[in-house]
N, CA, C and O atoms as a printed pandas DataFrame, in Angstrom:
     atom_number atom_name residue_name chain_id  residue_number  x_coord  y_coord  z_coord
0              1         N          MET        A               1    0.823   -1.199    0.000
1              2        CA          MET        A               1    0.000    0.000    0.000
2              3         C          MET        A               1    0.867    1.263    0.000
3              4         O          MET        A               1    0.575    2.219   -0.719
4              5         N          ALA        A               2    1.921    1.264    0.798
5              6        CA          ALA        A               2    2.786    2.433    0.883
6              7         C          ALA        A               2    3.531    2.642   -0.432
7              8         O          ALA        A               2    3.767    3.779   -0.839
8              9         N          VAL        A               3    3.902    1.547   -1.097
9             10        CA          VAL        A               3    4.604    1.654   -2.372
10            11         C          VAL        A               3    3.679    2.263   -3.430
11            12         O          VAL        A               3    4.113    3.081   -4.241
12            13         N          LEU        A               4    2.416    1.866   -3.417
13            14        CA          LEU        A               4    1.451    2.412   -4.358
14            15         C          LEU        A               4    1.256    3.908   -4.129
15            16         O          LEU        A               4    1.187    4.675   -5.089
16            17         N          LEU        A               5    1.168    4.327   -2.872
17            18        CA          LEU        A               5    1.039    5.747   -2.562
18            19         C          LEU        A               5    2.289    6.518   -2.988
19            20         O          LEU        A               5    2.193    7.637   -3.491
20            21         N          LEU        A               6    3.450    5.919   -2.784
21            22        CA          LEU        A               6    4.698    6.570   -3.199
22            23         C          LEU        A               6    4.767    6.734   -4.716
23            24         O          LEU        A               6    5.195    7.776   -5.213
24            25         N          VAL        A               7    4.348    5.709   -5.445
25            26        CA          VAL        A               7    4.346    5.785   -6.906
26            27         C          VAL        A               7    3.348    6.838   -7.383
27            28         O          VAL        A               7    3.651    7.600   -8.301
28            29         N          LEU        A               8    2.171    6.888   -6.776
29            30        CA          LEU        A               8    1.186    7.895   -7.151
30            31         C          LEU        A               8    1.673    9.302   -6.825
31            32         O          LEU        A               8    1.441   10.234   -7.594
32            33         N          LEU        A               9    2.340    9.457   -5.698
33            34        CA          LEU        A               9    2.891   10.755   -5.328
34            35         C          LEU        A               9    3.985   11.181   -6.301
35            36         O          LEU        A               9    4.038   12.344   -6.701
36            37         N          LEU        A              10    4.849   10.258   -6.682
37            38        CA          LEU        A              10    5.889   10.572   -7.666
38            39         C          LEU        A              10    5.284   10.932   -9.018
39            40         O          LEU        A              10    5.757   11.853   -9.684
40            41         N          ALA        A              11    4.239   10.212   -9.429
41            42        CA          ALA        A              11    3.577   10.534  -10.697
42            43         C          ALA        A              11    2.962   11.929  -10.636
43            44         O          ALA        A              11    3.029   12.674  -11.613
44            45         N          LEU        A              12    2.375   12.284   -9.521
45            46        CA          LEU        A              12    1.791   13.616   -9.360
46            47         C          LEU        A              12    2.865   14.696   -9.402
47            48         O          LEU        A              12    2.673   15.736  -10.032
48            49         N          VAL        A              13    3.984   14.460   -8.742
49            50        CA          VAL        A              13    5.080   15.430   -8.736
50            51         C          VAL        A              13    5.644   15.608  -10.132
51            52         O          VAL        A              13    5.873   16.737  -10.565
52            53         N          PHE        A              14    5.873   14.506  -10.849
53            54        CA          PHE        A              14    6.433   14.609  -12.191
54            55         C          PHE        A              14    5.450   15.254  -13.168
55            56         O          PHE        A              14    5.871   15.983  -14.065
56            57         N          ALA        A              15    4.158   15.002  -13.013
57            58        CA          ALA        A              15    3.161   15.652  -13.862
58            59         C          ALA        A              15    3.149   17.152  -13.591
59            60         O          ALA        A              15    3.046   17.954  -14.519
60            61         N          GLY        A              16    3.253   17.528  -12.323
61            62        CA          GLY        A              16    3.304   18.945  -11.968
62            63         C          GLY        A              16    4.549   19.614  -12.499
63            64         O          GLY        A              16    4.499   20.755  -12.958
64            65         N          LEU        A              17    5.683   18.903  -12.441
65            66        CA          LEU        A              17    6.924   19.458  -12.978
66            67         C          LEU        A              17    6.849   19.622  -14.491
67            68         O          LEU        A              17    7.353   20.601  -15.039
68            69         N          GLY        A              18    6.228   18.677  -15.154
69            70        CA          GLY        A              18    6.064   18.780  -16.602
70            71         C          GLY        A              18    5.220   19.983  -16.983
71            72         O          GLY        A              18    5.542   20.701  -17.930
72            73         N          PHE        A              19    4.139   20.202  -16.242
73            74        CA          PHE        A              19    3.290   21.368  -16.496
74            75         C          PHE        A              19    4.053   22.656  -16.217
75            76         O          PHE        A              19    3.946   23.624  -16.971
76            77         N          LEU        A              20    4.824   22.664  -15.131
77            78        CA          LEU        A              20    5.591   23.861  -14.773
78            79         C          LEU        A              20    6.648   24.172  -15.828
79            80         O          LEU        A              20    6.863   25.335  -16.168
80            81         N          VAL        A              21    7.299   23.148  -16.340
81            82        CA          VAL        A              21    8.317   23.357  -17.377
82            83         C          VAL        A              21    7.669   23.923  -18.642
83            84         O          VAL        A              21    8.239   24.796  -19.296
84            85         N          LYS        A              22    6.487   23.429  -18.983
85            86        CA          LYS        A              22    5.789   23.939  -20.162
86            87         C          LYS        A              22    5.415   25.415  -19.969
87            88         O          LYS        A              22    5.563   26.217  -20.890
88            89         N          VAL        A              23    4.940   25.765  -18.789
89            90        CA          VAL        A              23    4.600   27.158  -18.502
90            91         C          VAL        A              23    5.851   28.034  -18.536
91            92         O          VAL        A              23    5.816   29.150  -19.054
92            93         N          LEU        A              24    6.945   27.532  -17.989
93            94        CA          LEU        A              24    8.183   28.307  -17.995
94            95         C          LEU        A              24    8.709   28.521  -19.414
95            96         O          LEU        A              24    9.308   29.560  -19.689
96            97         N          TRP        A              25    8.502   27.570  -20.314
97            98        CA          TRP        A              25    8.896   27.772  -21.710
98            99         C          TRP        A              25    8.119   28.925  -22.319
99           100         O          TRP        A              25    8.695   29.760  -23.016
100          101         N          TRP        A              26    6.806   28.983  -22.061
101          102        CA          TRP        A              26    6.003   30.086  -22.599
102          103         C          TRP        A              26    6.436   31.425  -22.012
103          104         O          TRP        A              26    6.475   32.430  -22.722
104          105         N          VAL        A              27    6.763   31.447  -20.722
105          106        CA          VAL        A              27    7.250   32.680  -20.097
106          107         C          VAL        A              27    8.580   33.090  -20.713
107          108         O          VAL        A              27    8.799   34.272  -20.978
108          109         N          ALA        A              28    9.468   32.134  -20.945
109          110        CA          ALA        A              28   10.766   32.436  -21.541
110          111         C          ALA        A              28   10.606   32.976  -22.966
111          112         O          ALA        A              28   11.330   33.889  -23.363
112          113         N          ILE        A              29    9.685   32.431  -23.723
113          114        CA          ILE        A              29    9.447   32.920  -25.080
114          115         C          ILE        A              29    8.897   34.342  -25.044
115          116         O          ILE        A              29    9.306   35.183  -25.845
116          117         N          ALA        A              30    7.967   34.622  -24.119
117          118        CA          ALA        A              30    7.413   35.976  -24.005
118          119         C          ALA        A              30    8.494   36.977  -23.616
119          120         O          ALA        A              30    8.546   38.076  -24.169
120          121         N          VAL        A              31    9.352   36.612  -22.676
121          122        CA          VAL        A              31   10.436   37.516  -22.262
122          123         C          VAL        A              31   11.403   37.750  -23.414
123          124         O          VAL        A              31   11.869   38.872  -23.610
124          125         N          LEU        A              32   11.707   36.716  -24.170
125          126        CA          LEU        A              32   12.600   36.861  -25.319
126          127         C          LEU        A              32   12.014   37.810  -26.362
127          128         O          LEU        A              32   12.731   38.652  -26.904
128          129         N          VAL        A              33   10.718   37.680  -26.648
129          130        CA          VAL        A              33   10.081   38.555  -27.624
130          131         C          VAL        A              33   10.093   40.003  -27.139
131          132         O          VAL        A              33   10.383   40.914  -27.915
132          133         N          ILE        A              34    9.780   40.220  -25.860
133          134        CA          ILE        A              34    9.800   41.578  -25.304
134          135         C          ILE        A              34   11.208   42.147  -25.352
135          136         O          ILE        A              34   11.387   43.319  -25.682
136          137         N          TRP        A              35   12.206   41.342  -25.029
137          138        CA          TRP        A              35   13.597   41.816  -25.065
138          139         C          TRP        A              35   14.015   42.184  -26.483
139          140         O          TRP        A              35   14.654   43.213  -26.698
140          141         N          LEU        A              36   13.652   41.336  -27.457
141          142        CA          LEU        A              36   14.006   41.622  -28.847
142          143         C          LEU        A              36   13.307   42.878  -29.352
143          144         O          LEU        A              36   13.908   43.666  -30.083
144          145         N          LEU        A              37   12.041   43.075  -28.971
145          146        CA          LEU        A              37   11.344   44.290  -29.374
146          147         C          LEU        A              37   12.002   45.519  -28.750
147          148         O          LEU        A              37   12.183   46.531  -29.427
148          149         N          GLY        A              38   12.355   45.443  -27.492
149          150        CA          GLY        A              38   13.030   46.556  -26.838
150          151         C          GLY        A              38   14.384   46.835  -27.465
151          152         O          GLY        A              38   14.770   47.992  -27.628
152          153         N          PHE        A              39   15.098   45.793  -27.814
153          154        CA          PHE        A              39   16.395   45.957  -28.467
154          155         C          PHE        A              39   16.228   46.620  -29.832
155          156         O          PHE        A              39   17.010   47.500  -30.191
156          157         N          ALA        A              40   15.220   46.206  -30.595
157          158        CA          ALA        A              40   14.990   46.770  -31.928
158          159         C          ALA        A              40   14.559   48.231  -31.834
159          160         O          ALA        A              40   15.056   49.072  -32.583
160          161         N          PHE        A              41   13.644   48.538  -30.924
161          162        CA          PHE        A              41   13.168   49.916  -30.803
162          163         C          PHE        A              41   14.249   50.829  -30.256
163          164         O          PHE        A              41   14.322   51.996  -30.640
164          165         N          ARG        A              42   15.088   50.322  -29.369
165          166        CA          ARG        A              42   16.161   51.151  -28.812
166          167         C          ARG        A              42   17.200   51.461  -29.887
167          168         O          ARG        A              42   17.691   52.587  -29.964
168          169         N          SER        A              43   17.539   50.478  -30.714
169          170        CA          SER        A              43   18.533   50.717  -31.751
170          171         C          SER        A              43   17.959   51.602  -32.859
171          172         O          SER        A              43   18.701   52.366  -33.476
172          173         N          ALA        A              44   16.647   51.513  -33.123
173          174        CA          ALA        A              44   16.033   52.375  -34.126
174          175         C          ALA        A              44   15.901   53.804  -33.598
175          176         O          ALA        A              44   15.928   54.756  -34.378
176          177         N          ASP        A              45   15.760   53.959  -32.285
177          178        CA          ASP        A              45   15.598   55.278  -31.685
178          179         C          ASP        A              45   16.885   56.084  -31.785
179          180         O          ASP        A              45   16.840   57.291  -32.023
180          181         N          SER        A              46   18.029   55.436  -31.607
181          182        CA          SER        A              46   19.305   56.144  -31.642
182          183         C          SER        A              46   20.111   55.670  -32.846
183          184         O          SER        A              46   21.172   55.064  -32.700
184          185         N          ALA        A              47   19.593   55.954  -34.032
185          186        CA          ALA        A              47   20.238   55.454  -35.251
186          187         C          ALA        A              47   21.539   56.202  -35.538
187          188         O          ALA        A              47   22.479   55.618  -36.077
188          189         N          GLY        A              48   21.603   57.495  -35.180
189          190        CA          GLY        A              48   22.783   58.270  -35.515
190          191         C          GLY        A              48   23.928   58.082  -34.547
191          192         O          GLY        A              48   25.082   58.292  -34.921
192          193         N          THR        A              49   23.656   57.700  -33.336
193          194        CA          THR        A              49   24.708   57.565  -32.322
194          195         C          THR        A              49   24.965   56.106  -32.021
195          196         O          THR        A              49   24.135   55.235  -32.279
196          197         N          ARG        A              50   26.129   55.868  -31.473
197          198        CA          ARG        A              50   26.459   54.498  -31.075
198          199         C          ARG        A              50   25.867   54.241  -29.704
199          200         O          ARG        A              50   26.197   54.934  -28.741
200          201         N          SER        A              51   25.006   53.260  -29.609
201          202        CA          SER        A              51   24.272   53.006  -28.383
202          203         C          SER        A              51   24.683   51.661  -27.791
203          204         O          SER        A              51   24.999   50.712  -28.509
204          205         N          ARG        A              52   24.669   51.612  -26.483
205          206        CA          ARG        A              52   24.965   50.340  -25.801
206          207         C          ARG        A              52   23.657   49.595  -25.568
207          208         O          ARG        A              52   22.635   50.212  -25.268
208          209         N          TRP        A              53   23.682   48.289  -25.701
209          210        CA          TRP        A              53   22.498   47.494  -25.430
210          211         C          TRP        A              53   22.469   47.027  -23.984
211          212         O          TRP        A              53   21.494   46.407  -23.557
212          213         N          TYR        A              54   23.508   47.310  -23.228
213          214        CA          TYR        A              54   23.543   46.931  -21.825
214          215         C          TYR        A              54   23.557   48.186  -20.979
215          216         O          TYR        A              54   23.829   49.274  -21.487
216          217         N          ARG        A              55   23.265   48.050  -19.691
217          218        CA          ARG        A              55   23.235   49.180  -18.770
218          219         C          ARG        A              55   24.177   48.900  -17.613
219          220         O          ARG        A              55   23.727   48.553  -16.521
220          221         N          TRP        A              56   25.467   49.044  -17.835
221          222        CA          TRP        A              56   26.454   48.818  -16.778
222          223         C          TRP        A              56   26.928   50.126  -16.222
223          224         O          TRP        A              56   27.764   50.147  -15.319
């Protein structure tokens, strides 16, 4: 009985991790798109001057 509960608990944890990884992929794609748009608009805004893409 305890082994069955352990297997079910592991299956639940792995299913939750799979869902979380899928959600994190979508978040990573959204952040990448926002970053690329910001990079494109920033470089188009300062076309005449040399601009840094980092803020150090």
